[in-house]
PDB file of N, CA, C and O in Angstrom:
ATOM      1  N   UNK A   1      -0.279 -10.575  -6.794  1.00  0.00           N
ATOM      2  CA  UNK A   1       0.247 -10.316  -5.479  1.00  0.00           C
ATOM      3  C   UNK A   1      -0.400  -9.029  -4.961  1.00  0.00           C
ATOM      4  O   UNK A   1      -0.713  -8.125  -5.735  1.00  0.00           O
ATOM      5  N   UNK A   2      -0.592  -8.961  -3.649  1.00  0.00           N
ATOM      6  CA  UNK A   2      -1.189  -7.770  -3.057  1.00  0.00           C
ATOM      7  C   UNK A   2      -0.169  -7.030  -2.192  1.00  0.00           C
ATOM      8  O   UNK A   2       0.861  -7.587  -1.813  1.00  0.00           O
ATOM      9  N   UNK A   3      -0.466  -5.785  -1.891  1.00  0.00           N
ATOM     10  CA  UNK A   3       0.476  -4.923  -1.184  1.00  0.00           C
ATOM     11  C   UNK A   3       0.808  -5.424   0.217  1.00  0.00           C
ATOM     12  O   UNK A   3       1.909  -5.177   0.710  1.00  0.00           O
ATOM     13  N   UNK A   4      -0.114  -6.119   0.864  1.00  0.00           N
ATOM     14  CA  UNK A   4       0.160  -6.615   2.218  1.00  0.00           C
ATOM     15  C   UNK A   4       1.174  -7.757   2.233  1.00  0.00           C
ATOM     16  O   UNK A   4       1.697  -8.096   3.295  1.00  0.00           O
ATOM     17  N   UNK A   5       1.462  -8.357   1.077  1.00  0.00           N
ATOM     18  CA  UNK A   5       2.415  -9.461   0.993  1.00  0.00           C
ATOM     19  C   UNK A   5       3.863  -9.001   0.834  1.00  0.00           C
ATOM     20  O   UNK A   5       4.780  -9.809   0.978  1.00  0.00           O
ATOM     21  N   UNK A   6       4.081  -7.731   0.541  1.00  0.00           N
ATOM     22  CA  UNK A   6       5.432  -7.201   0.361  1.00  0.00           C
ATOM     23  C   UNK A   6       6.059  -6.987   1.735  1.00  0.00           C
ATOM     24  O   UNK A   6       5.435  -6.404   2.621  1.00  0.00           O
ATOM     25  N   UNK A   7       7.268  -7.449   1.909  1.00  0.00           N
ATOM     26  CA  UNK A   7       7.976  -7.338   3.195  1.00  0.00           C
ATOM     27  C   UNK A   7       8.737  -6.014   3.291  1.00  0.00           C
ATOM     28  O   UNK A   7       9.013  -5.391   2.266  1.00  0.00           O
ATOM     29  N   UNK A   8       9.079  -5.580   4.500  1.00  0.00           N
ATOM     30  CA  UNK A   8       9.837  -4.335   4.664  1.00  0.00           C
ATOM     31  C   UNK A   8      11.106  -4.318   3.803  1.00  0.00           C
ATOM     32  O   UNK A   8      11.854  -5.294   3.749  1.00  0.00           O
ATOM     33  N   UNK A   9      11.322  -3.192   3.141  1.00  0.00           N
ATOM     34  CA  UNK A   9      12.443  -3.040   2.221  1.00  0.00           C
ATOM     35  C   UNK A   9      12.075  -3.351   0.785  1.00  0.00           C
ATOM     36  O   UNK A   9      12.815  -2.999  -0.133  1.00  0.00           O
ATOM     37  N   UNK A  10      10.930  -4.013   0.574  1.00  0.00           N
ATOM     38  CA  UNK A  10      10.486  -4.366  -0.772  1.00  0.00           C
ATOM     39  C   UNK A  10       9.801  -3.210  -1.473  1.00  0.00           C
ATOM     40  O   UNK A  10       9.227  -2.324  -0.840  1.00  0.00           O
ATOM     41  N   UNK A  11       9.875  -3.241  -2.800  1.00  0.00           N
ATOM     42  CA  UNK A  11       9.235  -2.206  -3.616  1.00  0.00           C
ATOM     43  C   UNK A  11       8.276  -2.859  -4.595  1.00  0.00           C
ATOM     44  O   UNK A  11       8.490  -3.983  -5.049  1.00  0.00           O
ATOM     45  N   UNK A  12       7.208  -2.125  -4.913  1.00  0.00           N
ATOM     46  CA  UNK A  12       6.215  -2.644  -5.844  1.00  0.00           C
ATOM     47  C   UNK A  12       5.548  -1.483  -6.570  1.00  0.00           C
ATOM     48  O   UNK A  12       5.587  -0.339  -6.118  1.00  0.00           O
ATOM     49  N   UNK A  13       4.934  -1.804  -7.710  1.00  0.00           N
ATOM     50  CA  UNK A  13       4.188  -0.817  -8.479  1.00  0.00           C
ATOM     51  C   UNK A  13       2.709  -1.205  -8.421  1.00  0.00           C
ATOM     52  O   UNK A  13       2.361  -2.363  -8.650  1.00  0.00           O
ATOM     53  N   UNK A  14       1.856  -0.258  -8.121  1.00  0.00           N
ATOM     54  CA  UNK A  14       0.419  -0.515  -7.995  1.00  0.00           C
ATOM     55  C   UNK A  14      -0.177  -0.804  -9.365  1.00  0.00           C
ATOM     56  O   UNK A  14       0.047  -0.068 -10.326  1.00  0.00           O
ATOM     57  N   UNK A  15      -0.939  -1.891  -9.435  1.00  0.00           N
ATOM     58  CA  UNK A  15      -1.625  -2.285 -10.666  1.00  0.00           C
ATOM     59  C   UNK A  15      -3.124  -1.980 -10.615  1.00  0.00           C
ATOM     60  O   UNK A  15      -3.710  -1.512 -11.592  1.00  0.00           O
ATOM     61  N   UNK A  16      -3.740  -2.259  -9.438  1.00  0.00           N
ATOM     62  CA  UNK A  16      -5.189  -2.082  -9.345  1.00  0.00           C
ATOM     63  C   UNK A  16      -5.593  -1.918  -7.883  1.00  0.00           C
ATOM     64  O   UNK A  16      -5.063  -2.592  -7.001  1.00  0.00           O
ATOM     65  N   UNK A  17      -6.531  -1.022  -7.643  1.00  0.00           N
ATOM     66  CA  UNK A  17      -7.097  -0.825  -6.316  1.00  0.00           C
ATOM     67  C   UNK A  17      -8.494  -1.452  -6.329  1.00  0.00           C
ATOM     68  O   UNK A  17      -9.393  -0.941  -6.997  1.00  0.00           O
ATOM     69  N   UNK A  18      -8.681  -2.546  -5.601  1.00  0.00           N
ATOM     70  CA  UNK A  18      -9.954  -3.274  -5.592  1.00  0.00           C
ATOM     71  C   UNK A  18     -10.911  -2.813  -4.501  1.00  0.00           C
ATOM     72  O   UNK A  18     -11.989  -3.388  -4.347  1.00  0.00           O
ATOM     73  N   UNK A  19     -10.540  -1.792  -3.747  1.00  0.00           N
ATOM     74  CA  UNK A  19     -11.416  -1.282  -2.691  1.00  0.00           C
ATOM     75  C   UNK A  19     -12.631  -0.614  -3.326  1.00  0.00           C
ATOM     76  O   UNK A  19     -12.652  -0.350  -4.528  1.00  0.00           O
ATOM     77  N   UNK A  20     -13.639  -0.347  -2.503  1.00  0.00           N
ATOM     78  CA  UNK A  20     -14.856   0.289  -3.001  1.00  0.00           C
ATOM     79  C   UNK A  20     -15.301   1.398  -2.055  1.00  0.00           C
ATOM     80  O   UNK A  20     -14.942   1.425  -0.878  1.00  0.00           O
ATOM     81  N   UNK A  21     -16.079   2.294  -2.599  1.00  0.00           N
ATOM     82  CA  UNK A  21     -16.708   3.328  -1.796  1.00  0.00           C
ATOM     83  C   UNK A  21     -15.737   4.298  -1.134  1.00  0.00           C
ATOM     84  O   UNK A  21     -14.753   4.730  -1.734  1.00  0.00           O
ATOM     85  N   UNK A  22     -16.041   4.627   0.121  1.00  0.00           N
ATOM     86  CA  UNK A  22     -15.256   5.606   0.867  1.00  0.00           C
ATOM     87  C   UNK A  22     -13.827   5.140   1.109  1.00  0.00           C
ATOM     88  O   UNK A  22     -12.906   5.957   1.138  1.00  0.00           O
ATOM     89  N   UNK A  23     -13.632   3.834   1.282  1.00  0.00           N
ATOM     90  CA  UNK A  23     -12.283   3.301   1.511  1.00  0.00           C
ATOM     91  C   UNK A  23     -11.431   3.534   0.266  1.00  0.00           C
ATOM     92  O   UNK A  23     -10.281   3.963   0.374  1.00  0.00           O
ATOM     93  N   UNK A  24     -11.982   3.258  -0.903  1.00  0.00           N
ATOM     94  CA  UNK A  24     -11.234   3.475  -2.145  1.00  0.00           C
ATOM     95  C   UNK A  24     -10.908   4.951  -2.319  1.00  0.00           C
ATOM     96  O   UNK A  24      -9.792   5.302  -2.700  1.00  0.00           O
ATOM     97  N   UNK A  25     -11.868   5.806  -2.043  1.00  0.00           N
ATOM     98  CA  UNK A  25     -11.635   7.243  -2.185  1.00  0.00           C
ATOM     99  C   UNK A  25     -10.547   7.729  -1.233  1.00  0.00           C
ATOM    100  O   UNK A  25      -9.705   8.543  -1.614  1.00  0.00           O
ATOM    101  N   UNK A  26     -10.560   7.235   0.002  1.00  0.00           N
ATOM    102  CA  UNK A  26      -9.539   7.619   0.978  1.00  0.00           C
ATOM    103  C   UNK A  26      -8.160   7.168   0.517  1.00  0.00           C
ATOM    104  O   UNK A  26      -7.190   7.920   0.617  1.00  0.00           O
ATOM    105  N   UNK A  27      -8.071   5.915   0.002  1.00  0.00           N
ATOM    106  CA  UNK A  27      -6.787   5.414  -0.496  1.00  0.00           C
ATOM    107  C   UNK A  27      -6.286   6.253  -1.673  1.00  0.00           C
ATOM    108  O   UNK A  27      -5.096   6.558  -1.762  1.00  0.00           O
ATOM    109  N   UNK A  28      -7.190   6.621  -2.565  1.00  0.00           N
ATOM    110  CA  UNK A  28      -6.797   7.437  -3.709  1.00  0.00           C
ATOM    111  C   UNK A  28      -6.353   8.825  -3.243  1.00  0.00           C
ATOM    112  O   UNK A  28      -5.403   9.385  -3.791  1.00  0.00           O
ATOM    113  N   UNK A  29      -7.019   9.372  -2.254  1.00  0.00           N
ATOM    114  CA  UNK A  29      -6.624  10.671  -1.698  1.00  0.00           C
ATOM    115  C   UNK A  29      -5.230  10.602  -1.077  1.00  0.00           C
ATOM    116  O   UNK A  29      -4.493  11.588  -1.079  1.00  0.00           O
ATOM    117  N   UNK A  30      -4.875   9.427  -0.544  1.00  0.00           N
ATOM    118  CA  UNK A  30      -3.566   9.231   0.078  1.00  0.00           C
ATOM    119  C   UNK A  30      -2.468   8.995  -0.965  1.00  0.00           C
ATOM    120  O   UNK A  30      -1.284   9.048  -0.634  1.00  0.00           O
ATOM    121  N   UNK A  31      -2.852   8.732  -2.228  1.00  0.00           N
ATOM    122  CA  UNK A  31      -1.873   8.559  -3.291  1.00  0.00           C
ATOM    123  C   UNK A  31      -1.751   7.165  -3.860  1.00  0.00           C
ATOM    124  O   UNK A  31      -0.861   6.917  -4.674  1.00  0.00           O
ATOM    125  N   UNK A  32      -2.614   6.242  -3.462  1.00  0.00           N
ATOM    126  CA  UNK A  32      -2.563   4.861  -3.961  1.00  0.00           C
ATOM    127  C   UNK A  32      -3.276   4.772  -5.309  1.00  0.00           C
ATOM    128  O   UNK A  32      -4.437   4.370  -5.390  1.00  0.00           O
ATOM    129  N   UNK A  33      -2.546   5.159  -6.376  1.00  0.00           N
ATOM    130  CA  UNK A  33      -3.063   5.153  -7.740  1.00  0.00           C
ATOM    131  C   UNK A  33      -2.292   4.140  -8.567  1.00  0.00           C
ATOM    132  O   UNK A  33      -1.179   3.755  -8.209  1.00  0.00           O
ATOM    133  N   UNK A  34      -2.878   3.715  -9.661  1.00  0.00           N
ATOM    134  CA  UNK A  34      -2.211   2.798 -10.583  1.00  0.00           C
ATOM    135  C   UNK A  34      -0.917   3.430 -11.098  1.00  0.00           C
ATOM    136  O   UNK A  34      -0.889   4.601 -11.476  1.00  0.00           O
ATOM    137  N   UNK A  35       0.149   2.632 -11.105  1.00  0.00           N
ATOM    138  CA  UNK A  35       1.428   3.071 -11.626  1.00  0.00           C
ATOM    139  C   UNK A  35       2.365   3.684 -10.598  1.00  0.00           C
ATOM    140  O   UNK A  35       3.536   3.917 -10.898  1.00  0.00           O
ATOM    141  N   UNK A  36       1.877   3.951  -9.393  1.00  0.00           N
ATOM    142  CA  UNK A  36       2.703   4.554  -8.346  1.00  0.00           C
ATOM    143  C   UNK A  36       3.615   3.486  -7.741  1.00  0.00           C
ATOM    144  O   UNK A  36       3.184   2.359  -7.494  1.00  0.00           O
ATOM    145  N   UNK A  37       4.879   3.849  -7.504  1.00  0.00           N
ATOM    146  CA  UNK A  37       5.832   2.943  -6.867  1.00  0.00           C
ATOM    147  C   UNK A  37       5.752   3.120  -5.360  1.00  0.00           C
ATOM    148  O   UNK A  37       5.772   4.240  -4.848  1.00  0.00           O
ATOM    149  N   UNK A  38       5.661   1.993  -4.658  1.00  0.00           N
ATOM    150  CA  UNK A  38       5.508   1.981  -3.203  1.00  0.00           C
ATOM    151  C   UNK A  38       6.639   1.163  -2.597  1.00  0.00           C
ATOM    152  O   UNK A  38       6.964   0.084  -3.092  1.00  0.00           O
ATOM    153  N   UNK A  39       7.238   1.672  -1.528  1.00  0.00           N
ATOM    154  CA  UNK A  39       8.241   0.921  -0.776  1.00  0.00           C
ATOM    155  C   UNK A  39       7.699   0.658   0.622  1.00  0.00           C
ATOM    156  O   UNK A  39       7.187   1.567   1.276  1.00  0.00           O
ATOM    157  N   UNK A  40       7.812  -0.583   1.077  1.00  0.00           N
ATOM    158  CA  UNK A  40       7.369  -0.928   2.426  1.00  0.00           C
ATOM    159  C   UNK A  40       8.487  -0.544   3.385  1.00  0.00           C
ATOM    160  O   UNK A  40       9.608  -1.042   3.276  1.00  0.00           O
ATOM    161  N   UNK A  41       8.176   0.348   4.328  1.00  0.00           N
ATOM    162  CA  UNK A  41       9.172   0.823   5.282  1.00  0.00           C
ATOM    163  C   UNK A  41       9.239  -0.110   6.477  1.00  0.00           C
ATOM    164  O   UNK A  41      10.313  -0.602   6.822  1.00  0.00           O
ATOM    165  N   UNK A  42       8.093  -0.361   7.115  1.00  0.00           N
ATOM    166  CA  UNK A  42       8.075  -1.255   8.279  1.00  0.00           C
ATOM    167  C   UNK A  42       6.651  -1.607   8.677  1.00  0.00           C
ATOM    168  O   UNK A  42       5.688  -0.930   8.316  1.00  0.00           O
ATOM    169  N   UNK A  43       6.556  -2.704   9.441  1.00  0.00           N
ATOM    170  CA  UNK A  43       5.307  -3.110  10.084  1.00  0.00           C
ATOM    171  C   UNK A  43       5.336  -2.612  11.522  1.00  0.00           C
ATOM    172  O   UNK A  43       6.401  -2.560  12.138  1.00  0.00           O
ATOM    173  N   UNK A  44       4.204  -2.255  12.050  1.00  0.00           N
ATOM    174  CA  UNK A  44       4.131  -1.859  13.453  1.00  0.00           C
ATOM    175  C   UNK A  44       4.413  -3.079  14.327  1.00  0.00           C
ATOM    176  O   UNK A  44       4.269  -4.210  13.862  1.00  0.00           O
ATOM    177  N   UNK A  45       4.814  -2.874  15.587  1.00  0.00           N
ATOM    178  CA  UNK A  45       5.148  -4.005  16.466  1.00  0.00           C
ATOM    179  C   UNK A  45       4.035  -5.056  16.594  1.00  0.00           C
ATOM    180  O   UNK A  45       4.324  -6.246  16.726  1.00  0.00           O
ATOM    181  N   UNK A  46       2.788  -4.631  16.556  1.00  0.00           N
ATOM    182  CA  UNK A  46       1.677  -5.585  16.643  1.00  0.00           C
ATOM    183  C   UNK A  46       1.059  -5.852  15.275  1.00  0.00           C
ATOM    184  O   UNK A  46      -0.136  -6.135  15.182  1.00  0.00           O
ATOM    185  N   UNK A  47       1.843  -5.768  14.230  1.00  0.00           N
ATOM    186  CA  UNK A  47       1.516  -6.065  12.834  1.00  0.00           C
ATOM    187  C   UNK A  47       0.839  -4.895  12.124  1.00  0.00           C
ATOM    188  O   UNK A  47       1.324  -4.486  11.069  1.00  0.00           O
ATOM    189  N   UNK A  48      -0.252  -4.334  12.641  1.00  0.00           N
ATOM    190  CA  UNK A  48      -0.932  -3.220  11.963  1.00  0.00           C
ATOM    191  C   UNK A  48      -0.559  -1.913  12.618  1.00  0.00           C
ATOM    192  O   UNK A  48      -0.389  -1.894  13.837  1.00  0.00           O
ATOM    193  N   UNK A  49      -0.424  -0.846  11.912  1.00  0.00           N
ATOM    194  CA  UNK A  49      -0.483  -0.703  10.451  1.00  0.00           C
ATOM    195  C   UNK A  49       0.868  -0.974   9.805  1.00  0.00           C
ATOM    196  O   UNK A  49       1.862  -1.246  10.478  1.00  0.00           O
ATOM    197  N   UNK A  50       0.870  -0.890   8.486  1.00  0.00           N
ATOM    198  CA  UNK A  50       2.096  -1.021   7.700  1.00  0.00           C
ATOM    199  C   UNK A  50       2.438   0.374   7.177  1.00  0.00           C
ATOM    200  O   UNK A  50       1.560   1.098   6.709  1.00  0.00           O
ATOM    201  N   UNK A  51       3.709   0.745   7.259  1.00  0.00           N
ATOM    202  CA  UNK A  51       4.142   2.066   6.790  1.00  0.00           C
ATOM    203  C   UNK A  51       4.756   1.936   5.407  1.00  0.00           C
ATOM    204  O   UNK A  51       5.599   1.071   5.168  1.00  0.00           O
ATOM    205  N   UNK A  52       4.328   2.802   4.501  1.00  0.00           N
ATOM    206  CA  UNK A  52       4.802   2.826   3.122  1.00  0.00           C
ATOM    207  C   UNK A  52       5.440   4.162   2.814  1.00  0.00           C
ATOM    208  O   UNK A  52       5.126   5.169   3.449  1.00  0.00           O
ATOM    209  N   UNK A  53       6.346   4.175   1.827  1.00  0.00           N
ATOM    210  CA  UNK A  53       6.920   5.413   1.312  1.00  0.00           C
ATOM    211  C   UNK A  53       6.478   5.533  -0.137  1.00  0.00           C
ATOM    212  O   UNK A  53       6.756   4.662  -0.962  1.00  0.00           O
ATOM    213  N   UNK A  54       5.780   6.635  -0.436  1.00  0.00           N
ATOM    214  CA  UNK A  54       5.304   6.895  -1.798  1.00  0.00           C
ATOM    215  C   UNK A  54       5.565   8.350  -2.129  1.00  0.00           C
ATOM    216  O   UNK A  54       5.183   9.241  -1.371  1.00  0.00           O
ATOM    217  N   UNK A  55       6.206   8.594  -3.242  1.00  0.00           N
ATOM    218  CA  UNK A  55       6.444   9.968  -3.702  1.00  0.00           C
ATOM    219  C   UNK A  55       7.014  10.858  -2.610  1.00  0.00           C
ATOM    220  O   UNK A  55       6.636  12.025  -2.496  1.00  0.00           O
ATOM    221  N   UNK A  56       7.931  10.309  -1.797  1.00  0.00           N
ATOM    222  CA  UNK A  56       8.590  11.088  -0.774  1.00  0.00           C
ATOM    223  C   UNK A  56       7.800  11.315   0.507  1.00  0.00           C
ATOM    224  O   UNK A  56       8.223  12.090   1.364  1.00  0.00           O
ATOM    225  N   UNK A  57       6.668  10.655   0.647  1.00  0.00           N
ATOM    226  CA  UNK A  57       5.877  10.805   1.869  1.00  0.00           C
ATOM    227  C   UNK A  57       5.599   9.451   2.496  1.00  0.00           C
ATOM    228  O   UNK A  57       5.512   8.445   1.792  1.00  0.00           O
ATOM    229  N   UNK A  58       5.460   9.418   3.801  1.00  0.00           N
ATOM    230  CA  UNK A  58       5.150   8.202   4.543  1.00  0.00           C
ATOM    231  C   UNK A  58       3.637   8.095   4.724  1.00  0.00           C
ATOM    232  O   UNK A  58       2.977   9.052   5.129  1.00  0.00           O
ATOM    233  N   UNK A  59       3.104   6.918   4.417  1.00  0.00           N
ATOM    234  CA  UNK A  59       1.671   6.662   4.518  1.00  0.00           C
ATOM    235  C   UNK A  59       1.482   5.309   5.189  1.00  0.00           C
ATOM    236  O   UNK A  59       2.252   4.382   4.938  1.00  0.00           O
ATOM    237  N   UNK A  60       0.472   5.184   6.037  1.00  0.00           N
ATOM    238  CA  UNK A  60       0.205   3.911   6.721  1.00  0.00           C
ATOM    239  C   UNK A  60      -1.181   3.394   6.371  1.00  0.00           C
ATOM    240  O   UNK A  60      -2.135   4.159   6.229  1.00  0.00           O
ATOM    241  N   UNK A  61      -1.268   2.063   6.235  1.00  0.00           N
ATOM    242  CA  UNK A  61      -2.538   1.368   5.988  1.00  0.00           C
ATOM    243  C   UNK A  61      -2.607   0.134   6.870  1.00  0.00           C
ATOM    244  O   UNK A  61      -1.581  -0.404   7.286  1.00  0.00           O
ATOM    245  N   UNK A  62      -3.818  -0.308   7.150  1.00  0.00           N
ATOM    246  CA  UNK A  62      -4.002  -1.595   7.817  1.00  0.00           C
ATOM    247  C   UNK A  62      -3.766  -2.693   6.784  1.00  0.00           C
ATOM    248  O   UNK A  62      -3.894  -2.463   5.581  1.00  0.00           O
ATOM    249  N   UNK A  63      -3.422  -3.881   7.259  1.00  0.00           N
ATOM    250  CA  UNK A  63      -3.215  -5.017   6.343  1.00  0.00           C
ATOM    251  C   UNK A  63      -4.471  -5.315   5.542  1.00  0.00           C
ATOM    252  O   UNK A  63      -4.380  -5.632   4.356  1.00  0.00           O
ATOM    253  N   UNK A  64      -5.640  -5.221   6.161  1.00  0.00           N
ATOM    254  CA  UNK A  64      -6.877  -5.521   5.432  1.00  0.00           C
ATOM    255  C   UNK A  64      -7.099  -4.547   4.279  1.00  0.00           C
ATOM    256  O   UNK A  64      -7.684  -4.925   3.264  1.00  0.00           O
ATOM    257  N   UNK A  65      -6.647  -3.307   4.415  1.00  0.00           N
ATOM    258  CA  UNK A  65      -6.748  -2.337   3.322  1.00  0.00           C
ATOM    259  C   UNK A  65      -5.672  -2.598   2.270  1.00  0.00           C
ATOM    260  O   UNK A  65      -5.946  -2.520   1.073  1.00  0.00           O
ATOM    261  N   UNK A  66      -4.459  -2.905   2.704  1.00  0.00           N
ATOM    262  CA  UNK A  66      -3.371  -3.182   1.780  1.00  0.00           C
ATOM    263  C   UNK A  66      -3.663  -4.431   0.945  1.00  0.00           C
ATOM    264  O   UNK A  66      -3.165  -4.560  -0.173  1.00  0.00           O
ATOM    265  N   UNK A  67      -4.461  -5.341   1.482  1.00  0.00           N
ATOM    266  CA  UNK A  67      -4.835  -6.559   0.764  1.00  0.00           C
ATOM    267  C   UNK A  67      -5.689  -6.260  -0.472  1.00  0.00           C
ATOM    268  O   UNK A  67      -5.795  -7.100  -1.366  1.00  0.00           O
ATOM    269  N   UNK A  68      -6.297  -5.074  -0.530  1.00  0.00           N
ATOM    270  CA  UNK A  68      -7.162  -4.694  -1.645  1.00  0.00           C
ATOM    271  C   UNK A  68      -6.405  -4.086  -2.822  1.00  0.00           C
ATOM    272  O   UNK A  68      -6.997  -3.784  -3.858  1.00  0.00           O
ATOM    273  N   UNK A  69      -5.091  -3.906  -2.658  1.00  0.00           N
ATOM    274  CA  UNK A  69      -4.292  -3.263  -3.699  1.00  0.00           C
ATOM    275  C   UNK A  69      -3.390  -4.295  -4.373  1.00  0.00           C
ATOM    276  O   UNK A  69      -2.500  -4.867  -3.745  1.00  0.00           O
ATOM    277  N   UNK A  70      -3.636  -4.520  -5.652  1.00  0.00           N
ATOM    278  CA  UNK A  70      -2.828  -5.468  -6.417  1.00  0.00           C
ATOM    279  C   UNK A  70      -1.570  -4.765  -6.922  1.00  0.00           C
ATOM    280  O   UNK A  70      -1.633  -3.630  -7.394  1.00  0.00           O
ATOM    281  N   UNK A  71      -0.421  -5.449  -6.818  1.00  0.00           N
ATOM    282  CA  UNK A  71       0.857  -4.859  -7.195  1.00  0.00           C
ATOM    283  C   UNK A  71       1.704  -5.838  -7.991  1.00  0.00           C
ATOM    284  O   UNK A  71       1.434  -7.038  -8.027  1.00  0.00           O
ATOM    285  N   UNK A  72       2.744  -5.293  -8.635  1.00  0.00           N
ATOM    286  CA  UNK A  72       3.797  -6.117  -9.228  1.00  0.00           C
ATOM    287  C   UNK A  72       5.093  -5.712  -8.535  1.00  0.00           C
ATOM    288  O   UNK A  72       5.363  -4.524  -8.355  1.00  0.00           O
ATOM    289  N   UNK A  73       5.887  -6.697  -8.149  1.00  0.00           N
ATOM    290  CA  UNK A  73       7.131  -6.399  -7.439  1.00  0.00           C
ATOM    291  C   UNK A  73       8.170  -5.829  -8.393  1.00  0.00           C
ATOM    292  O   UNK A  73       8.162  -6.107  -9.593  1.00  0.00           O
ATOM    293  N   UNK A  74       9.052  -5.036  -7.837  1.00  0.00           N
ATOM    294  CA  UNK A  74      10.131  -4.423  -8.633  1.00  0.00           C
ATOM    295  C   UNK A  74      11.459  -5.008  -8.213  1.00  0.00           C
ATOM    296  O   UNK A  74      12.498  -4.632  -8.755  1.00  0.00           O
TER     297      UNK A  74
END
């Protein structure tokens, strides 16, 4: 399952980041590391971006970026 499939209110643990290059580095800088618990807060009115809560901070990604992160639901 990927992070873009989790609905608002759902929680998941990151298993793998399949992004590459600068996109992967940006995601890692934002805190998307293996083992981190992520909660989906909400989708924007026009679908993108998606807002996540990680380690007490709010972070947003586009669905195409969230699709690159493999997760397990909690």
